[in-house]
N, C-alpha and C positions, 0 to 999 in steps of 0.2 A: 456316721462314719468317724466324726471327730471323737466320739466316745470310745470307739474301738481303738483308735490310735493312742488316746490317753491311757487306756487300759494296758496296751502293749508297753508303753513307756513306763508306767508304774510297775508292771510286772517285771520289767527288765532292770529297773533301778533297785528293787528290793533285795535280790540276791547279792548285789554288789555291796550293799550296806551290811548284810548278814556276814559276807565274807570278811569285810573289814573288822567287824566286831568279834567274830567267832573263829574264823578259819586262818586268816593270814597271820604269820609271825615272821621273825627275821630269817627263818629258813624256808618259808613258803609252805604250801600245803602238802607237798610230797616229801616224805622222809628222805627220798632219793636225792633231794637237793642238798642235804647236809651229810649224807652218808657216802662211803666209798662202795660203789656197786660192783657186784660180780659181773663178769663178762661171759656171755654165752656164745658158743660158736654157731655160725650159721653156714649151711651148705651153700654151694654156688647157686643151686636152684632157688633156695630161699632168698639169697641176696638179689637174684634176678627178679623174683616176685616183689620184693620190697621196692626196687627201683621202678618196676613197671607200675606198681600201685601209685607211687608218688609222682612219677615224671611222665607217665603216659595216660593212665586211666583218669586221674584227677584233672589234668589240663583238658582232656577231651570232654568230660562232662561239664566242666565249667564253661568251656567255649560253647557247647551245645545249649546250656542253660541261658547264656547271654544271647544267643541267636533267638531262642524262643521268646525271651523278654522283648527283644526288638520287634519280633514278629507280632507280638500282642500289644505293642506299645499304645496304639490308638484305639484299641477295643474298649468300649465302655459298658458292654454287657456285664451284669454283676458277676456271673461265674467266670468269665474270661478275665475280667479285671482282678478278681480274687486270685486266679491262677497266676497272673502276671506278678502280683504282689508277693505271692508265695514263692515263686521262682526267684524274685529279687532278693527276698530275705535269705533264701537258701544260698544264693550266689554270694551275697555279702558275708554270710557265715563261713562259707568255704574259703573266701579270700582271707578272712581272719585266721583260719586254720593255716593257710599257706604262709601268711606273715609270721605267725607263731613259729612255724618250722624254720623259715629262712632266717629270722632275726633272733629267735630265742631258743632254738633247738627243740621246739615243742614243749618247753617247760614253763611257759607263762600261764599262770592261772587266769589272768585277766583276758588275754587273747583267746584262750581255750573257752572261756565263758562266752565271749562274743560268738565264737564258732557254734557252741551248743545252743545259745539263745536264738541265733539265726535259723538253725535247723528246726527248733521247736516252733517258732513263729511261722516259718515257711510251711511246715507240715499242717499247721492250723489253717492257714489261708487256703492251701490246696485241698484240705478236707472240706472246707466251706465251698470251694469251687465245685467239688464232686457232688456234695449234697444238694447244692442249689441247682446244678445242672441236671441231676437226675430228677429233682422235684419239678422244675419248670419246663424242662425239655422232654422228659419221658413220662414220668408218673402223673404230672399235672395235679398234684395234691393242693398246692397253695393257690394257683390261679382260680379265682372264684367262679369264672364263667366258662371254664374249659372242663371237658369231661375227664374225670380221673381214670387212669389206666386200670385201677383196681376195681372198677365198678362191676365187672363181670364176676369178680371173686366175692365182693361184698354184697352185691344184689341191691342194697339200698345205700344212699349217699346223703351225707349231711348237706350237700349243695342243693339238693332237690326236696328234702323233707326233714322234719324235725327228728332226726335219729343221730346217735353218736357215731363219729367217724371211727371205723375199725382200724385204719392205719394209725390214727392218733393213739388209739388204745394200745396198739403194739409198741409204738414209740414210748408210751408211758411205762411199759414193762421193760423195754430195752434200757432206759436210763438208769433205774436202780440196779439192774444187772451189771451195767458198765461201771457204776459207782463201786460195787463190790470188787470188781476186777481191778479198779484203780488202786485198791489198798495193797495189792500184791507187792509192788516195788517198795512200799514203805517197810515191809518186813525183811528186806534184803540188807545185809550188812555191808560195811565198807571193806573192800579187799586191799591189802597192801602188797602190791606186786610191782617190782621195778628192777631192771637190769640193763646192762649195756650189751651191745652187739656191734660187730664190725661189719659194715656194709660197703663193699667196694673200696676198702681201705680207710673208710671214715667211721669213727665210733659214734653210734647212735644210741640214744636212750629210749627204751620202751618202758612205759609206766602207766598204771591206772591211777590217775590223779585223784586225790581225796576230794578236791573241790568239785571236779566233774561228777564224781559218784554222788556227792551230796546233792548236786543239781538234778541228776538223772533219777536217783532213787528216792529223794525226799521232796524237793521243790516241785518237780514236774508232776508227780502224782497228787501232791497237795493242791496245785493249781487246777488239775483236772477234776478233783473232787469238788472244788468250789464251783467251777463252771457247770459240771454235770448237775449239781444240786440246784443251781440257779435255773438251768434248763428244765429240770423236773418241776420246780415250783411254777415256772411259767406255764407249763402244760397243765398243771393242776388247777391254777387259779386265774389265768388269763382267759377270759371267755371269748374275746373278739380276736380271731386270727392268731392263735398262739404259735403256730408252726414257724413262721419266719424268724421270730426272735429266738425261739427255742433251738432252731437249727443253727443259728450263729453261735449261740452259747455252747452247743454240743460240739461244733467244729473247733471252737476255742479249746475245748477239753481234749479232743482227739489229737491235736497237734503235739502238746507236751507229753500226753500219755503214750502215743505211738513212738515218739522219739525215746522216751524213757524205757519202754519195753524193748526197743531195738538194741539200745546200749546194754540193758540188763542181760539180754540173751547173749550178746557178743562177749561181755566181760565174764559171764558165767561159763560159756562154752570154751573160751580160748584164754583163760587166765594163765595157763601153763605155757602158752606160746602166743604172745601178743602180736606176732607178725600176722597171724591169720585173723586176729581182731581187726587189724588195719586193712588187710587185703579185702576181707569180705565186706567191710563197711564201704570201701571205695567201689567195689564191684556192684553192690546193691544200689549205691547212689547213681552209678552209671546206668544201670538198668532202669531206675526210676526216671531219670531225665530223658533217656531214650524212649521210654514208653510214653511219656507226655508228648514228645514230638511226634511219635508214630500215630497216636490217637488224633492229634490235631491235624495231621496230614490226611489220614483216612477220611475224616469228617470235615475237611476244609471247605467243601462246597456249601455246607450248612452252618457249621460253627463260625467260619471266617468269611461268610458271604458279605458282600458290601451292604451296609445298612440301607433299608428301604428309602429313607429320606434322601440319602446321597444319590442312590440310583435314580430316584425320581427327579432330583435336581439336575443331574446330568442329562436325563432324558428331555427335560424341559428346554435345555439349551439347544 
């Protein structure tokens, strides 16, 4: 676990160093900081959407995420602990976004970076939670003494005879395929979009920040490629129980890759009207946090059941 945290810290510091050496200048990363921007008119409906996204939807999902974190606070199961850490990183990232808006008008490269990094780390931990939960709770691929759910499909199993694991073979194919997909954001260019809009009497700036696009389109896929390659090498050359380590590395890749693709889609689809970029990002984050809570509630009697040792201890009293 300490290696994971050191990796997160190192991955987080590197972009800051790159920004200092390459991106930052006296005007900041966005040309909008030095230029007089055009002002676009927004309809009353659009202004209402902007207010709803920032002052209703965001506070709601941040509150819900905080509740889920407290709900999972004492859970030590690997998948639930990873879910809690993912929600915590997500929550901290969204708080950085809020601070950026309230204190810097959404124009701080540094605080926007903290927002983006929190999202990428949060998605990675949540991907790990999903993969680990599916593996150990449903499929039973990693547990050496439990029947794998795919046995009826495979007919033979590595747990009972000297045969290759067919699920592992599928995973080995999935990894290079994902590696190729991770290259897609690297071929996307940097868009220069920035304008002002008046929302309820206040002038707001809408911009695709160059620093954010560099993180999403270059750094995130680069990190994903590194982790996917490492996961693939583990599957190819680690003979003794390669799945647990390969699973962690693959989840570490899915986090930044998923975040990068989400932002790439939003910036490409809504470059002409960044209001919808903001609105749909907030809506999807609300849906994501609500879905996490819904799944936890549906399966609370098994996922959140009192640990056996605690139940036994109370029974002995």
